[in-house]
C-alpha positions in Angstrom: -21.8 -53.1 20.4 -18.8 -51.6 18.4 -20.2 -52.9 15.0 -23.5 -50.8 15.4 -21.5 -47.3 16.2 -19.5 -48.1 13.0 -22.9 -48.7 10.9 -24.4 -45.6 12.4 -21.6 -43.3 11.8 -21.0 -45.0 8.2 -24.6 -44.1 7.6 -23.9 -40.2 7.7 -20.5 -40.4 5.8 -20.8 -38.9 2.3 -20.2 -41.3 -0.6 -17.2 -39.2 -2.1 -14.8 -37.2 -0.7 -11.9 -35.1 -1.7 -9.1 -36.7 -0.6 -7.1 -33.7 1.1 -3.5 -33.1 2.7 -2.1 -30.7 5.0 -0.4 -28.0 2.3 -3.4 -28.1 -0.2 -4.9 -24.7 -1.4 -8.3 -25.5 -1.3 -11.7 -24.1 -2.2 -14.4 -24.9 0.2 -18.6 -24.4 -0.8 -20.4 -23.7 2.1 -23.9 -23.8 2.5 -25.0 -20.7 4.4 -29.0 -20.2 5.6 -29.7 -16.5 6.2 -33.6 -16.6 7.6 -35.6 -18.6 5.1 -32.8 -18.1 2.1 -29.9 -20.0 1.6 -27.0 -19.7 -0.3 -23.3 -20.7 -1.2 -20.2 -18.7 0.3 -16.8 -20.0 -0.7 -13.8 -19.9 1.5 -10.3 -20.5 0.0 -7.4 -20.9 1.4 -4.4 -23.5 3.0 -5.2 -26.7 4.6 -3.2 -26.4 8.0 -4.3 -29.2 9.8 -6.1 -32.6 8.6 -7.8 -34.8 11.7 -9.8 -38.4 11.4 -9.4 -38.6 7.5 -11.2 -42.1 7.6 -14.1 -41.7 10.4 -17.3 -39.4 9.7 -15.7 -36.4 11.9 -13.2 -36.2 9.9 -12.3 -32.4 9.5 -10.0 -30.0 7.7 -8.6 -26.8 9.4 -8.5 -24.1 6.4 -6.5 -21.1 6.5 -6.5 -17.7 4.7 -5.7 -13.8 5.4 -8.5 -11.3 4.9 -8.0 -7.6 5.0 -4.1 -8.5 6.3 -5.7 -10.6 9.1 -5.6 -14.1 9.6 -8.9 -16.3 9.5 -9.2 -20.0 10.4 -12.3 -22.1 9.8 -13.0 -25.9 10.6 -14.8 -27.9 8.1 -16.3 -31.1 8.9 -15.9 -33.0 5.3 -19.2 -35.0 5.6 -21.5 -32.3 6.9 -24.4 -32.2 4.8 -23.1 -27.7 4.8 -20.2 -28.4 2.9 -21.3 -28.8 -0.5 -18.1 -29.7 -1.7 -14.0 -29.0 -1.3 -12.3 -28.4 -4.4 -8.3 -28.7 -4.4 -6.7 -25.5 -6.3 -3.2 -26.5 -5.6 -1.1 -28.7 -3.9 2.1 -28.0 -2.4 5.0 -30.6 -1.0 4.9 -30.6 3.1 6.4 -32.9 5.7 4.1 -32.1 8.5 0.4 -32.8 9.1 0.1 -30.0 11.5 1.5 -26.5 9.7 1.2 -24.2 12.3 4.3 -22.8 11.9 2.2 -20.7 9.1 0.5 -18.8 11.7 3.9 -16.9 12.4 4.4 -16.1 9.1 3.5 -13.4 6.6 4.4 -12.6 3.1 7.4 -14.6 1.0 8.1 -16.8 3.9 4.5 -18.1 4.3 4.3 -19.8 0.8 5.1 -23.0 -0.2 6.6 -24.9 -3.0 4.1 -26.0 -5.3 3.9 -29.8 -6.5 2.5 -30.5 -10.1 -0.7 -32.7 -10.1 -3.4 -33.9 -12.1 -6.3 -31.3 -11.3 -9.1 -32.4 -12.9 -9.0 -35.8 -11.9 -8.5 -35.1 -8.1 -11.4 -33.1 -7.8 -13.4 -35.5 -9.9 -15.6 -36.6 -7.3 -19.1 -36.7 -8.2 -21.9 -36.7 -5.4 -25.3 -37.2 -6.8 -27.2 -36.6 -3.8 -24.9 -32.8 -4.0 -25.8 -32.4 -7.5 -29.8 -33.7 -6.9 -29.7 -30.9 -3.9 -27.6 -28.0 -6.3 -30.3 -28.7 -9.1 -33.4 -28.7 -6.4 -32.3 -25.2 -5.3 -31.7 -23.8 -8.5 -35.5 -25.3 -9.7 -36.5 -23.4 -6.2 -35.1 -20.6 -6.6 -36.6 -20.4 -10.5 -39.8 -21.2 -9.1 -40.1 -18.6 -6.4 -38.7 -16.0 -9.5 -42.2 -17.0 -11.8 -44.4 -16.8 -8.7 -43.2 -13.5 -7.8 -43.3 -12.4 -11.8 -46.7 -13.7 -11.5 -47.8 -11.6 -8.1 -46.5 -8.7 -9.8 -48.5 -9.0 -13.7 -51.6 -9.6 -11.3 -50.9 -7.0 -9.5 -50.2 -4.8 -12.6 -53.3 -6.1 -13.8 -55.6 -5.0 -11.1 -54.0 -1.6 -10.8 -54.5 -1.2 -14.7 -58.0 -2.7 -14.1 -58.8 -0.2 -11.4 -57.2 2.9 -13.6 -59.9 2.0 -16.6 -62.7 2.4 -14.2 -61.3 5.5 -12.4 -60.8 7.0 -15.9 -64.3 5.5 -17.1 -66.2 7.3 -14.1 -64.3 10.5 -14.9 -65.2 10.5 -18.5 -68.7 10.1 -17.2 -68.5 13.0 -14.7 
């Protein structure tokens, strides 16, 4: 029974996910649906917690300061709404859960940066995500073309009506 559950949960995992640690400053690209429109919103902050790293329910909690107020958001790494996670900066930390950052602000909330190879860490290619992004761009392009064609047809119709009215006016 356990192997069946494992197979099903593994089928929902993404093929490639960035290895994020607590203390990393990340940029999370999340897909937002508003009505029938889709867009990608970026949330940048410090990872204060990582959970269930090897499972399909792996989650990170990201904290940032927005307009002087601390905002925390949890992201499921294998969720289809999370397009990609990009590591901007790595810091030296000795804990998995950085709850002490909630009480600090300003210079006392800074973490010591560590040198790392940003390109190698963030080079995680997911062909499905790339295909989805290309599909969204193609859909937007087609929608713009259709809208332009509709506008051109409406303009042509208006020009024809105007010419007809002008012709009637000259006859009278």
